[in-house]
N, C-alpha and C positions, 0 to 999 in steps of 0.2 A: 910446295902445299896446293897453293890456288890452282895449279895446273892440274895436280890433280883429282881437286875437286871440278874444275872443268870439263875434265876429260870424263869424270863419273858421270858428271849430269848429260854430257852428249852422250855417253854410251847407254845409258839407262833409257834417253829419249828415243835411243834408234828401237829401242825393245818395248817401246812404252804401252803395246797391245797386250801385254802380257803381263808386264808389271803392276798394270791399272788394275789387275786383278787384284794382286798382291797387297796394293795399296787401300782398294776396297776392304779386303778381308780384315787389315788392321785394324782401320779405319771402324767397321762394325764393331770388332772385337773390343776396342778402346771404349767407346760409346755403350756396349753392354756391361764393362768391367765396370766404368765410374758412373754410369747410370744406377747400378744397382749399389755403389756403396752409396752415392747421393742419397738415393731411396732409402736406404737401410739409416743412415743418420738423421734425416729427418722426418721418418714415421716415427724413428727413436724418441726425438724431440716433442711430435706432435702427441705421441702416448704419454711419454712424462710429464707434459707441459698439458694436457687434457685438463687441467683447472690447474690457474698460476695466481699468487695473490694471498692464495688460502695458507693459514699459516698451521691450522690444526682441523681435524678431523675428530669431532667426537660422537661416538655410541655406544652402544651398550659392550661390558665387557667381554671380550673373546677373541679372535684371530685379528692381527694388525690388516694381511693380505684380505681378509673375508668383508671387513668394513671399509676397507678403500673399494673394492670390486664392488659392492651394492651401494655404499653411498656416490660414488665417483662414476663407476662405470655399470650402474643398475644390474649387476650381473649376482646372480642366485638372490638370497633372503638374508634378512638379519633374524636371530634366533630368539631376540628379544629388542622391544624398543626401550627407548629411553623417554623417562617422564617430561610432559611440558615444562612442569615446575621447574623441574632441574635446569631445563635449556633456557626458561626466563630468568633462573638464578646467574648463570653463567654469562648470558647477554648483558647482565648491570654490572659483571665485573669490571673495575675501572680500567684494566687494561686493556679489555674488549673494544674495539673499534665496529666492527659490525658482524651479524650472524647470518647467514642461510639454513633458516631448517628444512629439512626435507623428509618426506612420509610415503613410503613406498606400499605397494601393495596391489594395486588395482593395474591392469593392461587393455591395453586396445590393439586387437587382430596382432599381438604378440608383441606389441611396444609399448615398453613401461609408461605406468602414468606417476609423475613425480607432483606431490602434494607440494606446495611452497607459497611463498608472498612476493611482494615487490624487489624485496631486497635482491633475487633471483637475477635480475635484471638489471639491475643497479649495479652490483657487488662482483657478481660471476666474473671472472677472467681465466682466458686461456691464450696460448702461445706468449707466454710472459707478460702483456698488456692489452689484450684485444678482448672488449665488451661484446655482448651479446646484440645483434642489429636486428632489425625487423626487414626480411625481405617486401613485406607485406601486414597490413592492420598495426596493431599497439598489442602490449600486455594485457592483461585480463584484468576485468574491473569488477563485472559481475560475477554473481554467484556461478553461474553455471557457464561462464566463458572459459575458453580452454586455448592456449596455446600451441601448435605443433610445431616439430623441428623440421628441417628441409628436406630428409629422408621419408619422412612420415608422409610429408606433403606430396612429394614426388612420386612414390611408390602407391599409394593409396587414389592418387588423384584428386588429391584434396582442395577445394577453396574455401575462401574467405564468405561465412553464412553458414555453410553447411553444418549441419546437425551431426552428433557421433555420440555412442551409446558405449559405455565403459562397461568392462566386465570385473568379476571380483577375481583377483588373485590370476593364475595364468588359465582359469577353465574358461572354455570355449561353447560351454553349454548355453542352453537359452537360458536356464532358469540360475544362473549365475551371473547374467548380466543385470545391468542397471536402467533399465529401460523406460522404467516410469521417469527420469529426471536424465533427460539428454543435456547434450553439450553443445554450445555454438561455438564454431571456430572464429575467434575474433583475432588472430595472429599468426604469422608463419614466419617463423626465423631464417635469417640468413644461414647458408653452409658454413660450421664453422670446423667440421673434420673431428669432430668430438663428440661423445654419447650422447650431446643434447642434438645431434640431428635424426639421433633415435628414438625421442623421448616426446610425451604429451605432458603439459603442464597445465596445470590446476590450481587454485586456492587450498589451503588449508581449511577451511570452512565446508570447501565445496566436498572434501575429501570425508570429513563429519557427516555433512549433508545427505550424501549418498547411502551413509550407513545407518542411518537412524534405525531405519526398522531389519536392520541386520543384528544375527547373534549370534556368535561361534562359527562365523565364515559360510551361513546360508540366512535366507530372509526368513523371519518371523512370521508363521502362518497367519492370516487373518487380517496383519497391521498393514496398511498402507497409506503414507505419508503424502499426500500432494503438495508437486514443488511449490504452490503458490502459498503456501501454510510452514515450509521450512523456517521462515526467519522468525516465527514463534518460540522457535527451540535454541537454546544455547549451543553453538557451535562452536566452543571454543575447543581445538585438541588436547585431549587428554595426553596425548604419547605421540612422538615423532620418529621416525627410524633414526635419524643421523642430523647433525649438523655441521656446516662448514664457519670455520669461525675465522676473521682476521683481525689482526693486534694493532694497537696504535702502534708498538716498537717492538721488533723483531727480538729483540733481547729479552723480550719475557717469556718467548715460547715455549724453554725449557722448566721455568718456574710456574707456568701453568699447566705444563702438562705433567708435571710430579703432583700438583694439586690436583688435577681432576682425576687422574690417575688413583688417587686416595681418597676420593668423593665417599661422603659418607653416608649421604641420601640413599645412594643406590649406587650399585658398580658400574661405574664407566671406563671408560677408555680414549683416550685424545692421542693422537698418532700424526704426525708430520709427514702430509702425501707423497712428497718427492721421494723421501728415501724410501716408502715402502715401495711405490712405482718403481724405483730403480731395481729393487727387488723381485719384482713383477716381472720386469722385462729378462732382470740376468736367467730366468726361469726358461725362457724362449731363444737363448743366445745360439742355439746349436742349429734354428731354421736360419740363423743369420749366416753362419759357416757354411752351410750347405750351398746357398745363392754364391757366397764368394767363390767357394770351391769350383761349381759349376762355372760360372765368369773366368775365372782364372784358366781353365782349362779350354775357353775358347779363345781366350788369348794365345796361350800355348799353341793353339792348331794353327792361328794366324800366321805367327812366327815358324813354326814348322813349314810353312806355306812359302814363307820368305826364304829361308835357306833352301829348302828342294828347289824353287826357282831357281834360285843362284847356283846352284850346284850343277844344276841341269841345262844351263847355258856355259859352263865351264867349256865343255867340250867344244862345241860351235865357237868358243872365243880363243882356242889355242895360240891360233892365229895372229889374234889382235895381239895377245898376251906378248908371243913371242917376237912379233915386231915391235912392241914397248921395251921388251929386254936388248934385242937387238941395238935399238936406239940410245943405250946407255942407261935404260932404267933398270934400276936396283930390285933384287927381291923384298927390299923392305916396301918399296914403292908400291909394288903390285902389290903385298899385303895390303897398306893402305888404302890404296885404289878400290880394292872389293870391301873394305870396312866402310868406307864413306859412301860407297854406293847402297849397303843394307841399312845403314844409319841414315842416308838421307830418305830412303824408301820408307824406312819406320817411322822417322819424325814427321813427313808431309802426312803417312795414314794416323798417325796421334792426335795432327793439327787437327785433319779433316774430322776426326772422331769426337774431338772435344765440340768443334762447331757444328755437328750434326747432334749433340748432345743438346748443347744450348738452343737450336732451332728445335726439338721436341719437347722442350722446359717449354718454350714459348709458346708451341702450336697447343701443346695436351694439356698445361697445367689448370687451364680451366674445367676443361673435361675432366680430368680426376678428382677437382675439389667436387664438382655438383655430381657427378655421378656415384665416387667413390669414398668421398671424404677425405681424400689424400692432399695433402699440402707439399707438392715440390714446386722451390721457389729456386730463382736463380741468385748463385750467392759464389764469394769467392771460396777457391777450393781449400777444402779442409787439410788438416793434416793428414790423414786418413787416404784422400785423395793425390796429395802430393805423393806421398808412399808410392801409391799404386803406379802412380805416373813413373817416378824413380825406377820402380822397380819392372816397368815394360820398358824403359830406355837399358837398362842395367841387361836384361834378359834379349832384347835386340842384340846390344853387341855382343854378349857372349855368341849368340847364334850366327853373327855376321861372320865370325871368326873361323866357323867351319870352311865355309867355303874359301874365306881370305888366305887360310893356312894351306887350302889342297893348292891354292893356286900358287902359294909362294914356294912350294913342293916342284911346281912346273919348271922345268931346265929348259933352256936353250935347246938341251938335244930333243924336244918334241918335237922339232921341225920347224922350217917356215912353209912347208906344205902340207896340207891334210891328207893322210893315208887315206886309199880307198878301201 
C-alpha cells in the first residue's frame, strides 16, 4: 500500500501544473461551503443572543413576535403602552432582580431613540455574558445627554460633544422635530453586532421633557417651554413601551409569566425572548437553505473538475498503467492507485480551504464587526461543519472512483506503445 501512495504522489507531482488548479478549486469551494455554514451558525447565534440574561420581556398584550421586534430590535411599534405604575409594581416583586424600562417613539435620521435608565448599561447582556462598553465617553447623566450606538456614530460621523435634534415618530418634517431641546452626545458605545449599534439612548425623564408641549403627536400651538424651565415639571413617565426583566432564580420564570399574563390592573403580556427569537429565525430558514445549496453546487463543480482532469489524463497515462500491469501490478492496484490520487488531491484541497478560511476570519473579523455588525470568531468546527467535511470527503471518494474504475477496466491489450 505504501508504494502505491508513493507512486501516486510522484505521478501527481509530475503533473503538478494542471493538478494545482484543481486543488485550488477544491480549496475555494471548501472555504465557501464551510464559511457559509460558520456564518450561518454564528449569525443565528448573534440574532438569538441579541439579548442574553433577560428572562422575560413585558409589554402590552398583543403578539409575542411583535413585542420582541419592537422591544429588542426596535422594529415596528407597540399598539399600546404599559403603565408606569404597573412597571414599578412588577419591579418590586420579590422574584425580580432587575428591570430595564424601554420607551420608544422618537427617531433621529431614521435611527430609533430609546428612552431608558442606568440599568440599561448595568444589566443589558448580549452574546451570553457580554456587557455594553463605551468606545468613547460615558452613560448619560444630564437631562439632555444622549448615548449613541457605534453604527450611528460611524454613519453620521458623530463625535462627543456634538448636538443632535430628535424627531417625533418617524417623521422628517421640520414641524416634527424637537429643535428647541437639542441633546449633547456624551457617550459612544462599542460595536456589539446587535440593534444597540443602530440606536440612540436617552433618559426616561428626557423623553417626557421633550414632549411637555406636545399633544396627540403634534406641538401645542403657542406653548413653548424653555429647556431651562423643564426641571420645574414632573418628569416621571406615565407609561413605557416595554420592560426587560431579570429574575433572581430562573425557576421562577413560568410562575411570573403566568402572573403577568393574568395581571388584573391592565392587559399585559410576558414572553421569554429566546423562544420567540427562535420562532422568528425559523421564518427565515429558507434563505439559509438557498445559501447552502449555492455553496454545495460550487463544491460539486470543484469535484467535477477533479474527476474531469483525472479522466482526461488517463489517455496520456495508458503507457504508464500498462507498464505497471506488465511489472506485476494487479487491476485492483490500478484502482487503488487512482483512488489514492484523487483522495490525496481532495485532502490537500480541503486542508488548504480550512487554512484559507481561518486566515480570512483572522483578517476580516474586525472589519465585519466594525462595518457590518457581524461577529465571526474562530471556534472548533461545529457538528454541521464536521458533517459538511464528511460529505466533501465522501463525495470526493465517489468521484475518484469514476476514473479509477475506467483505469481498472483497461487491460494490457491497450499496448505498450501509444497508437498514432
